[in-house]
N, C-alpha and C positions, 0 to 999 in steps of 0.2 A: 504493499499500498504506501503510497506517497502522500506522506504528512504536508508536505513543501505544496501540492499541489492544492487539495484537499483546503488547506488552510488559506491559500490567496482567493480561491473560489468561496470561503464564508466569509474572508474579510470584505472582499466585494459588497456585499449584501445586504453585511453589517451597516457599510459606510453608508449604505444610497435609503438603510434604513433611519438612520441617525439625521440623514440629508432632508427625507421627507417629515421626521418629528420637526424638522427646525420650518420645513416650510407650511407645516400644520397650525405653527404659532406657539410650540413649544420654545423656551429661552434656550434649552440644553438640555442634554440628551446623550444616552449612551446605551449600547445595545451591545448584545451579551451572543456569541452563540458557544454551547456545550453539546463539545461532539460525545460520542461513547459508542466501541465496537468490542464486542467478545465474545469469546465460546469458552464453555465450562462442560465437563464430564465428569459425573456421580455413579458411584459403583459401591455395592454392599454385597459383601460373602462372594465374590469374583462373578457379579452380573452385574451390567450396565443398568445403570435406571433409569438414567435421564441424559441427556445432551441436547443444551439448548445454546441456540447464538443469537444473537440479538444489534442491533446499530439504531444508533440514532441521533440526529441534530436537533436539539433543544434552544429555541431562540427568545430572549427575552427582552424586551426592551420600556428605558427607564426614562420620563420626559419629568423635567420641570416647568412648569410657568410661577416664576417669583419664588414663593416658601413654598409653594403647592407640587405634590408629586404622585404621580401615578403610574404602576408598571404591569406590562399585559406580558403575556406568553404564547408562543405557538408554536407548531413543527411546521417543520417542508413544503411547500406547497400553497401556506398564504398569501391574503395578498400585501404588499409590502403598505400602498397607501391605507389601506382599509385599515391594517393593525396602529399606523403611525397615528390616523387622523383620532381614533377609538381611544389610545392613551392620551394624545391632548385633551379629549375630551372630559375622560373623566379626572385628570388632574385638574383643571377649571372647576369643577366641583366637589373637590376633598378637600378637606379643612389644611393650614396651613403648617408647616414644621418648622421652626425656627430653626434648626439644623441641618438640615435637608442642602443637599447640591451636590456638585460634581466636586471631585477632589482637588484641591487650590492649582489652579494651573503652573505656577510653578514650582509646583511637587513633580509632577507626572514625570514617568522616565523617558528620556528622549533618544538614550538607547538600552539596551539589556542584556545578559548573556546568556550562551549556549551552556546551559548546564547539564548538558547529557542526559535527558530526560529518557528518551526515543529508543525503544532500539526493535529494529523492523522485524526481527524473528517472527516469521512465521510457526503456527505450530496446530497441527490438523486432531483431530476428532479424536484418532489411532494415537496419536502422538500423550494426549494427554489422558486417554483411557488407558496406554498402558504404565503413566507415572500413578496414576490413582491406583491400579491394580498391583503394582510393585509395593506401594507404600501399605497397603492392606495386609498383601502375601507376607512382608516384614513382619506386621506386628502382628497378625496371628501368629507366624513365625514361635513367637518369646513364649515360652513356657509358663503356664497358667491364665496368659488369655484366652478366654472363651468365644466369643463374639465378635464380630465387628459393629460400629453405630455408624459405619459410612465412610467413604474417603472420596478425594476430589480434588480435581487440578484443572484449571482455568489461567485465561489469556488473555489477554484486551487491550486496547489503550483506547486513554481520553483526551480530551484537550481542549483548551480556550481561545475566546478569540474574545476582544472585547474593543471595541471603536465609540469613542468620545468625540464629543461635539467643538472642546476645546483642544483636538489635533493628537491624541491618542490613538495609535492603531497597530495592535501586535498579536501577536498568536503564538502558543506554546502545544506540546503535546508532550505525553509522556505516557508510557506502558507499563504493565503491570503484568507478572505471571505467580501466579499461587499454587502453591500444594496443601492437602489439610488431611487429616483422620482422626477420627475416631475409634475409641477399642474399649470393648465391654471383661471385666476379668470377674473370676469367683463364677462362684453358683448361686440362687436363690435368693435369700433375702442377703446375702453377702456378695453380692453384687459390688463394682467399683468401676468407676469409667474414668477415661481423661481421655489426652487428646496430644498430637503435637502439629505445627502448622510452618509456613516458610513463604514469604513474597517477597520478590524483589522485582526491579524495575525491569533488569538484564536476565535472559533467560539462564545463561550459562552461569549466572550467579548462584541460582536456586541449590539449595542442597539435596544431595542426592533422594534421590525418592524413599530405596529401602532404610537410609538413615534415619529419616524423618520417621519410615513405619515401625522402625525398632524402636525409636526414643520413645514415640508412645506406648508401644509394649512395657517397655521398663518401666514407665514411669507408673502404669496401673495397675502390675505389678505389687510394685513398691507400696501403695495403699489397701494391697488384702490384709481383712482381719484388721481393721483400725480399731483402738481404743478410745475410752472417753478419758477427761482429766478430770480434776474434781476444781471447782470455780477458785479463783483467786487472784485480789491485786499484783500493781506492782511487777508487773513481769516485762522480762525483754523479748516482742515478741520480732522475729527476723522475715521480709518480708523476701520470696523469691524470687529475680529480676521479672518473671511472666505476669508477678503482682504487682510488682514496687512502681511497673509502667502504671497501672490504674494511679497509684498512691499518685504520682507527680502530674495525671490528669487530676486530679484534685485542687493542686495548687495551680493549673492555670487555668482553672475555672476560676477559682476567687482571685489572681491578675487579670482578668479579663474587664477591659474598660466596661463593656457593656453592660454585667454585670455589677460593675463600680456604681454604674450611671440611675442603674433602675434602683440601688444597696441593696442588693441581694447577696452579697457579698461580704464573709466576717472579714475582709482587709480592706474595706472602703475605705478607712482611717488612717491607713498604716504607710503611705507613701512615704520612705525615706528613713523608715524605723526597721529595726531588726524585726523580721518573721521570721526566718531559717535560722537554727545553729548555726553559731561564726565559722567562719569555713567553708561553706556550703555553696555554691551557684549553682543556677539554673539560668540555662544560654536557648537563645534560639535564634536559628543560621536557616535562614529563607536560600541562601545560594548555594549551600554546598552542591559538592558536583555531584551525580547521581542521589543525591538525598531523596529518601521515600516520599519527604514532603514539599521538598525544594519547590520553589516557583521564580519564574525571573522578574514577574511583576504580579503586584495584588490585582484583586478584582476592581479597583478602582484607576489602574496602571500605573502604581507608586511600586516603583524599585525598593525593596527593604532592603534592612543591610544586618549584619548579624548582632544582636543585643546579649548582652548580660542582665537579664530579667531582673531576676536576683543575686549582689556582688554579694561575697563574704557575708550574706547570711539576712542584708539589708535591700528591701526591696526599691528601686531604681526605674522601675517604667510597668505601664499596664499594656495589655497588650489594645492596639487603637488604630480601628477605620477613621475615615474624614468624619462622619457624621458624630461618633462616638467621643471623638478628640474637640468637636465642636461644643458637644454638650458639657464636656469636662474641662473648658477652657483652657485646652492642649492642641498637637499635635501630629496628625498621622504617623506612627512607625510604619506603614506598608503592611498592617498586619488585615485588610479589609478581605474578608472572603465572600463567594458567592455563594448563594442559597438559593436558589430559584431566582426568583425575581428581586431578592434583599440582600443586604452586604453587614456583615456583621464580623467583628476582630474576630479572630482568632491564631494558635500556635503554629509555628513549619515545626522545622526542624526541630523539637522542644528538648531537654537532657537536663538529667541531672547530674553536675560533674561527678564523676568519681570520685574515689577516696585513695587512698597508700595499702590498705589494710585486703590481702588475700581473704574470699568469705569464709574457707575454712579457718583462716584465723581468726575471723571474725566470732563465725560458733563456739570455737574453741573459748575465747575469752571469754563467753558469756554464764556457761555453768550448766545453768537449767534456765533452759525459756521453751518454746515454741515457733518451729518455722512453716512459716504460711507457704502453700502450694496454690492454694482455690482459695476464693472470695465468694460469697454468696447474698445476694439480696442489694438492696440499693437506701442503706440506712447510713445515710449523709446526708445532715441538712447545711448547705451553704453560707444562711443566712446565720448560723450559729456556730458553726462548726462541730457539733456534735456526731460524733461518727459510732456506728453499729452496726458491725457483717459477720453474718456466718462465716466459718471459716472451717477449714479443713489445711493439714498436713503432717508434719513429722514433731514429735514431741525431743526435745533438744534437753540430753541428759550425759553431764560429766564430758560436757563440750561434744558429742557428737549427737544428729541425729541417731534416735534410740528407735522407734516405732513409729507407724502412723497415729493420728488423733482424726475424727471428724464428731459434726455435732457438734461445735461449741461456738461461742460468740466472743466475737474479740470487740473492747468499746475506749473510745477515749474521747478527745476534742480535739481534732486537726490544731486547732493552736497548740496545744501541746504537745504532740506526735511531732509540730515542723522542729520545733525547739530541742528536741530529744534525737535527732536523727544520728546514725551514727552510717557513712556509707562505706563500701567495698571498691574494690578495682575494676569488677568485671562485668563492664557498660560493653554492649553490642549496638551499635549506631544504626543497626539496617533499619530497624521501626520508624516511624516518625516520632517515636515518644522513644525515648533512652532513657535508663536507669539502672545503676546495678544492684546488685542487693545490699538492702538495707536492713536497719536493725532500729528498731523503736523502741526506749526504755519506759516503764511507767504506765504501762496500760492492762486491762482488766480483761479476762476470761471467765467467760460464762459457763461450765460444765456442768459436771455433775450436782 
């Protein structure tokens, strides 16, 4: 597939749509095309369950009449003139939004880098099927694995075309290749479930299918015959990197400018103050080469830059789009993300930067504690910071993972958890959120 040819065609239509909106009476406008193309295969117990292919181009037009704004979307084949006129008519009868508008002209990117986000490799349904079967076969070959919860592989690409009435015109595409497998171990009421997966921009970077399957099988077997542990407080809880990535997501939510503006973040009054344990850093880099969440410009045409959002534990930045920045009396930092017809701030390649201690040494230093491999439920209140999640994992005894544990709840407050973090050195930056193994002191565990 030729991304350059397709992008030029879509750019032309987007430019035409913006011009028609201006002709219909809009003071300003921008047009976005989101392109997606993908193929996926799922198998279970050696048989193909589904093979799917999908392709779409979704057009969105946002128009401004003074401080009034309206957005419309459509699929290919629509009447450009009618869509533009409809959007302007909607804007004229909309209430005023004092923060609405395109990004400031001085901020838009005049050039942007090639971040090597697109791999043109084509993967056939047969190749995807082979990968899915190889993962499942390797998982089922692990002694103690009794059934498959399904295996799948996918390949696809997505792209963004953006044109604004004040001169920005740009596009980029990114590919995505993924593999995942879920397995069941044990029998009857003693069954456990676990999984493994990989996702990359480049097909050649994917983990070997059989390795993914074996890891899933090994994980589920380790979870067999779990025990319960007694309720206790002031416990050190260690988060496996798969879990700590979600924990870093809570930090990202708390420093999102939209949450701050809505007063729904417990960190809304903490700019310039210490919010993480001293020595810890949270970075966000939209321009990382081949980064999972990299983008040469944001959803408003701003070229973002790498930022240390929290430096030495001190909060330095919110994630900001133009409208959110105006509401807070600040300047956008290129974190505007398109979601349908809206623009809202979000992180890009987010990372809790690692420490110097190996995860094994971190666990050894704890003595007794709880190592979490899975969290259940959504018991996190971002207004107060209260945190309560169902969890399973392994009990730490004498500095070693001793036996599997399930059916417990861990609880604390994110404000306290942020200040009691210790981070290991095992970060893996292949996902959009990266975090090492982390230990959090002073948590409560509810068990027996």
